[in-house]
C-alpha atoms as an extended CHARMM CRD file, in Angstrom:
* protein
*
       238  EXT
         1         1  VAL       CA              3.5650000000      -20.1950000000       13.5040000000  PROA      1               0.0000000000
         2         2  LEU       CA              4.8280000000      -16.6600000000       13.9510000000  PROA      2               0.0000000000
         3         3  ILE       CA              8.3990000000      -16.5280000000       15.2800000000  PROA      3               0.0000000000
         4         4  PHE       CA             10.1810000000      -13.6270000000       17.0020000000  PROA      4               0.0000000000
         5         5  GLN       CA             13.9800000000      -13.5310000000       17.1030000000  PROA      5               0.0000000000
         6         6  SER       CA             16.2780000000      -11.0220000000       18.7850000000  PROA      6               0.0000000000
         7         7  LEU       CA             19.5240000000      -10.2540000000       16.9400000000  PROA      7               0.0000000000
         8         8  ALA       CA             20.6660000000       -7.4560000000       19.2790000000  PROA      8               0.0000000000
         9         9  SER       CA             18.9690000000       -5.7690000000       22.2170000000  PROA      9               0.0000000000
        10        10  SER       CA             20.7800000000       -3.0620000000       24.1690000000  PROA      10              0.0000000000
        11        11  SER       CA             21.7550000000        0.6050000000       24.0550000000  PROA      11              0.0000000000
        12        12  SER       CA             24.6550000000       -0.5260000000       21.8280000000  PROA      12              0.0000000000
        13        13  GLY       CA             22.2630000000       -1.6880000000       19.1240000000  PROA      13              0.0000000000
        14        14  ASN       CA             18.8510000000       -3.2030000000       18.4690000000  PROA      14              0.0000000000
        15        15  ALA       CA             17.5750000000       -5.5020000000       15.7130000000  PROA      15              0.0000000000
        16        16  TYR       CA             14.7510000000       -8.0560000000       15.7560000000  PROA      16              0.0000000000
        17        17  LEU       CA             13.1910000000      -10.4290000000       13.2320000000  PROA      17              0.0000000000
        18        18  VAL       CA              9.5450000000      -11.4470000000       12.9230000000  PROA      18              0.0000000000
        19        19  SER       CA              8.4730000000      -14.1400000000       10.4740000000  PROA      19              0.0000000000
        20        20  ASP       CA              5.3870000000      -16.2240000000        9.7940000000  PROA      20              0.0000000000
        21        21  GLY       CA              7.1850000000      -18.4720000000        7.3150000000  PROA      21              0.0000000000
        22        22  GLN       CA              6.1000000000      -16.4050000000        4.3250000000  PROA      22              0.0000000000
        23        23  THR       CA              6.8900000000      -12.8080000000        5.2850000000  PROA      23              0.0000000000
        24        24  ARG       CA             10.0720000000      -11.7470000000        7.0680000000  PROA      24              0.0000000000
        25        25  ILE       CA             10.2400000000       -8.3340000000        8.7460000000  PROA      25              0.0000000000
        26        26  LEU       CA             13.1610000000       -6.6530000000       10.4980000000  PROA      26              0.0000000000
        27        27  ILE       CA             12.3210000000       -4.2940000000       13.3650000000  PROA      27              0.0000000000
        28        28  GLU       CA             15.1270000000       -1.7800000000       14.0140000000  PROA      28              0.0000000000
        29        29  CYS       CA             18.5070000000       -1.6190000000       12.2800000000  PROA      29              0.0000000000
        30        30  GLY       CA             20.7070000000       -0.2950000000       15.0780000000  PROA      30              0.0000000000
        31        31  LEU       CA             23.8600000000       -2.1610000000       14.0170000000  PROA      31              0.0000000000
        32        32  SER       CA             26.4090000000       -1.5320000000       11.3020000000  PROA      32              0.0000000000
        33        33  HSD       CA             25.3260000000       -2.9350000000        7.9460000000  PROA      33              0.0000000000
        34        34  LYS       CA             28.0530000000       -5.5940000000        8.1680000000  PROA      34              0.0000000000
        35        35  LYS       CA             27.0900000000       -6.6970000000       11.6930000000  PROA      35              0.0000000000
        36        36  LEU       CA             23.4170000000       -6.7810000000       10.7680000000  PROA      36              0.0000000000
        37        37  GLN       CA             24.1900000000       -8.9130000000        7.7250000000  PROA      37              0.0000000000
        38        38  GLN       CA             26.2030000000      -11.3320000000        9.8740000000  PROA      38              0.0000000000
        39        39  ALA       CA             23.5260000000      -11.4800000000       12.5900000000  PROA      39              0.0000000000
        40        40  CYS       CA             20.7310000000      -12.2150000000       10.1000000000  PROA      40              0.0000000000
        41        41  GLY       CA             22.5630000000      -15.0230000000        8.3600000000  PROA      41              0.0000000000
        42        42  PHE       CA             20.7460000000      -14.3930000000        5.0690000000  PROA      42              0.0000000000
        43        43  LYS       CA             20.7790000000      -11.7220000000        2.3790000000  PROA      43              0.0000000000
        44        44  LEU       CA             19.2320000000       -8.5510000000        3.7610000000  PROA      44              0.0000000000
        45        45  THR       CA             17.6670000000       -7.8860000000        0.3840000000  PROA      45              0.0000000000
        46        46  SER       CA             15.3930000000      -10.8870000000        1.0050000000  PROA      46              0.0000000000
        47        47  LEU       CA             13.6740000000       -8.9470000000        3.8200000000  PROA      47              0.0000000000
        48        48  ASP       CA             10.1120000000       -7.9430000000        3.0060000000  PROA      48              0.0000000000
        49        49  ALA       CA             10.3160000000       -4.7850000000        5.1200000000  PROA      49              0.0000000000
        50        50  VAL       CA             12.1880000000       -2.9300000000        7.8480000000  PROA      50              0.0000000000
        51        51  LEU       CA             10.2650000000       -1.0580000000       10.5500000000  PROA      51              0.0000000000
        52        52  ILE       CA             12.0430000000        1.6260000000       12.5770000000  PROA      52              0.0000000000
        53        53  SER       CA             10.5670000000        2.7620000000       15.8900000000  PROA      53              0.0000000000
        54        54  HSD       CA             12.5080000000        6.0390000000       16.1760000000  PROA      54              0.0000000000
        55        55  GLU       CA             15.6240000000        7.8750000000       15.0550000000  PROA      55              0.0000000000
        56        56  HSD       CA             18.1460000000        7.1180000000       17.8180000000  PROA      56              0.0000000000
        57        57  LYS       CA             21.2700000000        5.4780000000       16.4300000000  PROA      57              0.0000000000
        58        58  ASP       CA             20.9280000000        2.2450000000       18.4090000000  PROA      58              0.0000000000
        59        59  HSD       CA             17.6860000000        1.6620000000       16.4630000000  PROA      59              0.0000000000
        60        60  SER       CA             18.4780000000        3.1740000000       13.0540000000  PROA      60              0.0000000000
        61        61  GLN       CA             22.2300000000        3.0140000000       12.4300000000  PROA      61              0.0000000000
        62        62  CYS       CA             22.2740000000        1.4980000000        8.9380000000  PROA      62              0.0000000000
        63        63  VAL       CA             18.9320000000        2.7700000000        7.6210000000  PROA      63              0.0000000000
        64        64  ASP       CA             20.6810000000        4.6440000000        4.8000000000  PROA      64              0.0000000000
        65        65  LYS       CA             22.3510000000        1.4810000000        3.4900000000  PROA      65              0.0000000000
        66        66  LEU       CA             19.1070000000       -0.5130000000        3.6960000000  PROA      66              0.0000000000
        67        67  LEU       CA             17.2370000000        2.1540000000        1.7450000000  PROA      67              0.0000000000
        68        68  ALA       CA             20.0340000000        2.3940000000       -0.8080000000  PROA      68              0.0000000000
        69        69  SER       CA             19.8350000000       -1.3640000000       -1.3970000000  PROA      69              0.0000000000
        70        70  GLY       CA             16.1270000000       -1.0940000000       -2.1970000000  PROA      70              0.0000000000
        71        71  ILE       CA             14.7170000000       -2.7290000000        0.9430000000  PROA      71              0.0000000000
        72        72  PRO       CA             11.2920000000       -1.2640000000        1.8830000000  PROA      72              0.0000000000
        73        73  VAL       CA             11.7640000000        0.8260000000        5.0440000000  PROA      73              0.0000000000
        74        74  TYR       CA              8.8180000000        2.1300000000        7.0830000000  PROA      74              0.0000000000
        75        75  LEU       CA              9.1030000000        4.9790000000        9.5720000000  PROA      75              0.0000000000
        76        76  SER       CA              7.0980000000        7.8900000000       10.9120000000  PROA      76              0.0000000000
        77        77  GLN       CA              7.3440000000       11.3410000000        9.3480000000  PROA      77              0.0000000000
        78        78  GLY       CA              8.9660000000       12.6450000000       12.5470000000  PROA      78              0.0000000000
        79        79  THR       CA             11.5780000000        9.8650000000       12.5010000000  PROA      79              0.0000000000
        80        80  ALA       CA             12.3080000000       10.5010000000        8.8330000000  PROA      80              0.0000000000
        81        81  ARG       CA             12.8420000000       14.2230000000        9.5110000000  PROA      81              0.0000000000
        82        82  ALA       CA             15.0450000000       13.5720000000       12.5450000000  PROA      82              0.0000000000
        83        83  LEU       CA             17.2690000000       11.1560000000       10.6090000000  PROA      83              0.0000000000
        84        84  GLU       CA             18.0820000000       13.9650000000        8.1270000000  PROA      84              0.0000000000
        85        85  LEU       CA             18.4180000000       11.5190000000        5.2710000000  PROA      85              0.0000000000
        86        86  PRO       CA             19.3710000000       12.7470000000        1.7930000000  PROA      86              0.0000000000
        87        87  GLU       CA             16.2840000000       13.5990000000       -0.2730000000  PROA      87              0.0000000000
        88        88  LYS       CA             16.9810000000       10.7280000000       -2.6620000000  PROA      88              0.0000000000
        89        89  LEU       CA             16.8650000000        8.1700000000        0.1810000000  PROA      89              0.0000000000
        90        90  LEU       CA             13.9750000000        9.8850000000        1.9310000000  PROA      90              0.0000000000
        91        91  ASP       CA             11.8790000000        9.4730000000       -1.2020000000  PROA      91              0.0000000000
        92        92  MET       CA             12.4780000000        5.7120000000       -1.0350000000  PROA      92              0.0000000000
        93        93  ALA       CA             11.1320000000        5.3690000000        2.5330000000  PROA      93              0.0000000000
        94        94  THR       CA              7.4670000000        4.7660000000        3.3460000000  PROA      94              0.0000000000
        95        95  GLU       CA              5.7420000000        6.8900000000        5.9650000000  PROA      95              0.0000000000
        96        96  MET       CA              3.7920000000        5.2570000000        8.7950000000  PROA      96              0.0000000000
        97        97  VAL       CA              0.9950000000        7.0010000000       10.6860000000  PROA      97              0.0000000000
        98        98  ALA       CA             -0.0490000000        5.8800000000       14.1730000000  PROA      98              0.0000000000
        99        99  GLY       CA             -3.3680000000        4.0430000000       14.0380000000  PROA      99              0.0000000000
       100       100  GLU       CA             -3.2860000000        3.5110000000       10.2640000000  PROA      100             0.0000000000
       101       101  GLN       CA             -2.7320000000       -0.1210000000        9.3130000000  PROA      101             0.0000000000
       102       102  PHE       CA             -0.9000000000       -1.3490000000        6.2340000000  PROA      102             0.0000000000
       103       103  THR       CA              0.0440000000       -4.7200000000        4.8030000000  PROA      103             0.0000000000
       104       104  VAL       CA              3.4310000000       -6.2270000000        4.0160000000  PROA      104             0.0000000000
       105       105  GLY       CA              3.1450000000       -9.6320000000        2.3790000000  PROA      105             0.0000000000
       106       106  THR       CA              1.0690000000      -11.7730000000        4.7310000000  PROA      106             0.0000000000
       107       107  MET       CA              1.4590000000       -9.3470000000        7.6860000000  PROA      107             0.0000000000
       108       108  VAL       CA             -1.0810000000       -6.6780000000        8.6300000000  PROA      108             0.0000000000
       109       109  ILE       CA              0.7430000000       -3.9890000000       10.6550000000  PROA      109             0.0000000000
       110       110  LYS       CA             -0.6950000000       -1.2530000000       12.8160000000  PROA      110             0.0000000000
       111       111  PRO       CA              1.7310000000        1.2610000000       14.3310000000  PROA      111             0.0000000000
       112       112  PHE       CA              0.9360000000        3.0490000000       17.5920000000  PROA      112             0.0000000000
       113       113  SER       CA              2.4860000000        5.9980000000       19.4420000000  PROA      113             0.0000000000
       114       114  THR       CA              5.0360000000        5.4060000000       22.1970000000  PROA      114             0.0000000000
       115       115  PHE       CA              6.4890000000        7.8060000000       24.7820000000  PROA      115             0.0000000000
       116       116  HSD       CA             10.1850000000        8.6100000000       24.3700000000  PROA      116             0.0000000000
       117       117  ASP       CA             12.4400000000       11.6370000000       23.7690000000  PROA      117             0.0000000000
       118       118  ALA       CA             12.2580000000       11.1810000000       20.0180000000  PROA      118             0.0000000000
       119       119  GLN       CA             10.3570000000       13.0250000000       17.2790000000  PROA      119             0.0000000000
       120       120  GLU       CA              7.5420000000       10.5680000000       16.5770000000  PROA      120             0.0000000000
       121       121  PRO       CA              8.3280000000        7.1650000000       18.1450000000  PROA      121             0.0000000000
       122       122  MET       CA              6.1720000000        4.1350000000       17.4550000000  PROA      122             0.0000000000
       123       123  GLY       CA              5.4660000000        0.5700000000       18.4700000000  PROA      123             0.0000000000
       124       124  PHE       CA              3.8730000000       -2.0640000000       16.2580000000  PROA      124             0.0000000000
       125       125  VAL       CA              1.0980000000       -4.6320000000       16.3260000000  PROA      125             0.0000000000
       126       126  MET       CA              1.1960000000       -7.2610000000       13.5860000000  PROA      126             0.0000000000
       127       127  GLN       CA             -1.1270000000      -10.0550000000       12.5990000000  PROA      127             0.0000000000
       128       128  SER       CA             -0.1420000000      -12.8660000000       10.2830000000  PROA      128             0.0000000000
       129       129  GLN       CA             -2.6960000000      -13.8020000000        7.6550000000  PROA      129             0.0000000000
       130       130  VAL       CA             -1.1050000000      -17.2550000000        7.5240000000  PROA      130             0.0000000000
       131       131  ASP       CA             -1.9820000000      -18.4080000000       11.0590000000  PROA      131             0.0000000000
       132       132  TRP       CA             -3.6220000000      -15.2500000000       12.4880000000  PROA      132             0.0000000000
       133       133  ASP       CA             -1.0160000000      -14.9480000000       15.2650000000  PROA      133             0.0000000000
       134       134  VAL       CA             -0.8430000000      -11.4630000000       16.7990000000  PROA      134             0.0000000000
       135       135  PHE       CA              2.4910000000       -9.9040000000       17.7830000000  PROA      135             0.0000000000
       136       136  ALA       CA              3.0800000000       -6.6050000000       19.6180000000  PROA      136             0.0000000000
       137       137  PHE       CA              6.3780000000       -4.7130000000       19.9670000000  PROA      137             0.0000000000
       138       138  ALA       CA              7.2460000000       -1.6400000000       22.0320000000  PROA      138             0.0000000000
       139       139  THR       CA             10.6520000000       -0.3860000000       23.1000000000  PROA      139             0.0000000000
       140       140  ASP       CA             12.0500000000        2.8880000000       24.4540000000  PROA      140             0.0000000000
       141       141  THR       CA              8.7980000000        4.0120000000       26.0030000000  PROA      141             0.0000000000
       142       142  VAL       CA              8.1640000000        5.2810000000       29.5260000000  PROA      142             0.0000000000
       143       143  ASN       CA              4.5790000000        4.0010000000       29.5040000000  PROA      143             0.0000000000
       144       144  LEU       CA              2.3690000000        1.5160000000       27.6690000000  PROA      144             0.0000000000
       145       145  PRO       CA             -1.3060000000        2.4380000000       28.1520000000  PROA      145             0.0000000000
       146       146  TYR       CA             -2.5470000000       -0.1370000000       25.6510000000  PROA      146             0.0000000000
       147       147  ASN       CA             -4.1960000000       -3.5050000000       25.6190000000  PROA      147             0.0000000000
       148       148  PHE       CA             -3.3710000000       -5.8050000000       22.7080000000  PROA      148             0.0000000000
       149       149  PRO       CA             -6.4750000000       -7.9460000000       22.1450000000  PROA      149             0.0000000000
       150       150  GLY       CA             -5.7020000000      -11.5470000000       21.2370000000  PROA      150             0.0000000000
       151       151  VAL       CA             -1.9350000000      -11.0410000000       21.4210000000  PROA      151             0.0000000000
       152       152  ASN       CA              0.1180000000      -14.2520000000       21.1590000000  PROA      152             0.0000000000
       153       153  ILE       CA              3.6670000000      -12.8720000000       21.3920000000  PROA      153             0.0000000000
       154       154  LEU       CA              4.7790000000       -9.6890000000       23.1800000000  PROA      154             0.0000000000
       155       155  ALA       CA              8.1990000000       -8.0180000000       22.9250000000  PROA      155             0.0000000000
       156       156  LEU       CA              8.3910000000       -5.1250000000       25.4020000000  PROA      156             0.0000000000
       157       157  GLU       CA             11.0830000000       -2.9530000000       26.9240000000  PROA      157             0.0000000000
       158       158  ALA       CA             12.2490000000       -3.6620000000       30.4910000000  PROA      158             0.0000000000
       159       159  ASN       CA             15.0990000000       -1.1910000000       30.7140000000  PROA      159             0.0000000000
       160       160  PHE       CA             15.8630000000       -0.4080000000       34.3580000000  PROA      160             0.0000000000
       161       161  GLN       CA             14.9020000000       -0.7280000000       38.0020000000  PROA      161             0.0000000000
       162       162  GLN       CA             14.2760000000        2.5230000000       39.8650000000  PROA      162             0.0000000000
       163       163  ASP       CA             16.1570000000        1.6820000000       43.0780000000  PROA      163             0.0000000000
       164       164  ILE       CA             19.2390000000        0.5070000000       41.1450000000  PROA      164             0.0000000000
       165       165  LEU       CA             19.1310000000        3.7610000000       39.1650000000  PROA      165             0.0000000000
       166       166  ASP       CA             18.7270000000        5.8190000000       42.3410000000  PROA      166             0.0000000000
       167       167  ARG       CA             21.7460000000        4.1390000000       43.9570000000  PROA      167             0.0000000000
       168       168  SER       CA             24.0370000000        4.6660000000       40.9590000000  PROA      168             0.0000000000
       169       169  GLU       CA             26.9080000000        7.0000000000       41.8470000000  PROA      169             0.0000000000
       170       170  ARG       CA             28.5180000000        6.9370000000       38.4160000000  PROA      170             0.0000000000
       171       171  MET       CA             25.5550000000        8.2880000000       36.5050000000  PROA      171             0.0000000000
       172       172  PRO       CA             24.9790000000       12.0650000000       36.4380000000  PROA      172             0.0000000000
       173       173  GLU       CA             21.6250000000       13.2400000000       37.8230000000  PROA      173             0.0000000000
       174       174  LYS       CA             20.6770000000       14.6440000000       34.4190000000  PROA      174             0.0000000000
       175       175  THR       CA             21.1440000000       11.2150000000       32.8200000000  PROA      175             0.0000000000
       176       176  LYS       CA             19.1950000000        9.5080000000       35.6210000000  PROA      176             0.0000000000
       177       177  LYS       CA             16.3210000000       11.9050000000       35.0290000000  PROA      177             0.0000000000
       178       178  ARG       CA             16.3600000000       11.2060000000       31.2950000000  PROA      178             0.0000000000
       179       179  VAL       CA             16.2920000000        7.4320000000       31.8220000000  PROA      179             0.0000000000
       180       180  SER       CA             13.3810000000        7.7430000000       34.2760000000  PROA      180             0.0000000000
       181       181  ASN       CA             11.4120000000        9.9230000000       31.8520000000  PROA      181             0.0000000000
       182       182  THR       CA             12.0440000000        8.0080000000       28.6310000000  PROA      182             0.0000000000
       183       183  HSD       CA             12.4530000000        4.2780000000       29.3410000000  PROA      183             0.0000000000
       184       184  MET       CA             10.3420000000        1.4890000000       30.7960000000  PROA      184             0.0000000000
       185       185  GLU       CA             10.9600000000        0.7130000000       34.4690000000  PROA      185             0.0000000000
       186       186  ILE       CA             10.4150000000       -2.9370000000       35.3920000000  PROA      186             0.0000000000
       187       187  ASP       CA              7.6950000000       -2.3520000000       38.0000000000  PROA      187             0.0000000000
       188       188  LYS       CA              5.8780000000       -0.0480000000       35.5750000000  PROA      188             0.0000000000
       189       189  LEU       CA              6.0020000000       -2.7810000000       32.9460000000  PROA      189             0.0000000000
       190       190  CYS       CA              4.5200000000       -5.2750000000       35.4160000000  PROA      190             0.0000000000
       191       191  GLU       CA              1.7550000000       -2.7940000000       36.1980000000  PROA      191             0.0000000000
       192       192  CYS       CA              0.9840000000       -2.4360000000       32.4770000000  PROA      192             0.0000000000
       193       193  LEU       CA              1.0040000000       -6.2260000000       32.0020000000  PROA      193             0.0000000000
       194       194  ARG       CA             -1.4710000000       -6.7850000000       34.8260000000  PROA      194             0.0000000000
       195       195  ARG       CA             -3.9490000000       -4.5700000000       32.9580000000  PROA      195             0.0000000000
       196       196  MET       CA             -3.6370000000       -6.5230000000       29.6960000000  PROA      196             0.0000000000
       197       197  ASP       CA             -5.7710000000       -9.4290000000       28.5740000000  PROA      197             0.0000000000
       198       198  LEU       CA             -3.1100000000      -12.1290000000       28.1320000000  PROA      198             0.0000000000
       199       199  ARG       CA             -5.3920000000      -15.1410000000       27.7320000000  PROA      199             0.0000000000
       200       200  SER       CA             -3.9480000000      -15.8840000000       24.2850000000  PROA      200             0.0000000000
       201       201  CYS       CA             -0.3430000000      -14.8980000000       25.0200000000  PROA      201             0.0000000000
       202       202  ARG       CA              2.2680000000      -17.6700000000       24.8620000000  PROA      202             0.0000000000
       203       203  GLU       CA              5.5650000000      -15.7000000000       24.8340000000  PROA      203             0.0000000000
       204       204  LEU       CA              6.7730000000      -12.4620000000       26.3710000000  PROA      204             0.0000000000
       205       205  TRP       CA             10.2200000000      -11.1440000000       25.4800000000  PROA      205             0.0000000000
       206       206  LEU       CA             11.9550000000       -8.4850000000       27.6060000000  PROA      206             0.0000000000
       207       207  LEU       CA             13.9040000000       -6.0070000000       25.4610000000  PROA      207             0.0000000000
       208       208  HSD       CA             16.6630000000       -3.4550000000       25.9080000000  PROA      208             0.0000000000
       209       209  LEU       CA             17.7670000000       -4.3220000000       29.4670000000  PROA      209             0.0000000000
       210       210  SER       CA             20.2590000000       -1.7580000000       30.7350000000  PROA      210             0.0000000000
       211       211  SER       CA             23.6720000000       -3.3100000000       31.4190000000  PROA      211             0.0000000000
       212       212  ALA       CA             24.0880000000       -1.3100000000       34.6440000000  PROA      212             0.0000000000
       213       213  MET       CA             20.5130000000       -0.5970000000       35.7900000000  PROA      213             0.0000000000
       214       214  SER       CA             18.8420000000       -3.9970000000       35.4560000000  PROA      214             0.0000000000
       215       215  HSD       CA             19.0600000000       -7.5330000000       36.8050000000  PROA      215             0.0000000000
       216       216  GLU       CA             18.0530000000      -10.0920000000       34.1960000000  PROA      216             0.0000000000
       217       217  GLY       CA             17.0390000000      -12.9250000000       36.5190000000  PROA      217             0.0000000000
       218       218  GLN       CA             15.0710000000      -10.6650000000       38.8510000000  PROA      218             0.0000000000
       219       219  PHE       CA             13.3310000000       -8.9600000000       35.9330000000  PROA      219             0.0000000000
       220       220  VAL       CA             12.2140000000      -12.2870000000       34.4500000000  PROA      220             0.0000000000
       221       221  ASN       CA             10.9270000000      -13.4430000000       37.8580000000  PROA      221             0.0000000000
       222       222  LYS       CA              9.0390000000      -10.1790000000       38.4630000000  PROA      222             0.0000000000
       223       223  VAL       CA              7.3090000000      -10.4850000000       35.0880000000  PROA      223             0.0000000000
       224       224  ILE       CA              6.5060000000      -14.1750000000       35.6180000000  PROA      224             0.0000000000
       225       225  ARG       CA              4.6120000000      -13.1460000000       38.7580000000  PROA      225             0.0000000000
       226       226  ALA       CA              2.7040000000      -10.4390000000       36.8230000000  PROA      226             0.0000000000
       227       227  VAL       CA              1.4040000000      -12.5980000000       33.9610000000  PROA      227             0.0000000000
       228       228  PRO       CA             -0.6450000000      -15.8300000000       33.6630000000  PROA      228             0.0000000000
       229       229  HSD       CA              1.2970000000      -19.0120000000       34.3890000000  PROA      229             0.0000000000
       230       230  TRP       CA              1.2080000000      -20.2560000000       30.7830000000  PROA      230             0.0000000000
       231       231  VAL       CA              3.1260000000      -17.2620000000       29.4090000000  PROA      231             0.0000000000
       232       232  GLN       CA              6.7800000000      -18.0670000000       28.7190000000  PROA      232             0.0000000000
       233       233  VAL       CA              8.9070000000      -15.1010000000       29.8130000000  PROA      233             0.0000000000
       234       234  LYS       CA             12.3480000000      -14.6630000000       28.2260000000  PROA      234             0.0000000000
       235       235  SER       CA             14.8860000000      -11.8520000000       28.1070000000  PROA      235             0.0000000000
       236       236  CYS       CA             16.6460000000      -10.9030000000       24.8950000000  PROA      236             0.0000000000
       237       237  PRO       CA             20.4420000000      -11.2820000000       24.9190000000  PROA      237             0.0000000000
       238       238  LYS       CA             22.4040000000       -8.1340000000       24.1940000000  PROA      238             0.0000000000
């Protein structure tokens, strides 16, 4: 059975593991190499691949060290350019193109475009060839106009709530505007979920909750009301 695990999920750093028992993939590497190693609890070199959604540091912090250690890293051309990696490391990375699937071990992966203030951000759909489970991942995106046919596990951003953001006196207006235009608002996520066919979905993980602009319990309850009753809704710890 395909398993999703959150190692870190916040604007301080993001890292997630997906495994079907035969292939182990890391999504995001937004921690220091040392912290990522500790969080994983196994040798990073045993990873079959690392997928990076976009170039922002909380998603890509130790990409250079992972590449240097020979771990296969997949990213879009835009992300690769924005990271400004040395040519030697850049040559070791593998380019992903939205809509073009590729295979890592027993996992078939299809990246798709997301909507964020990054060069070429992506989400991922994976299917295990061991048990045929389908997993979809999208973070740091203001919208999600996709259906994921047959999806069994979803991991999606639920960053902020608009009225909490509006009431914030500490946050500059410019920052508020950026958050609104680049991240997933909880009611928008619920709207997207209501459009999806979730007949096969068993788990839904909420990612990247803002420490100041979200309410974990309320977010989980809102999503529970937006999805079929059999879907287990969980939020990822920071």
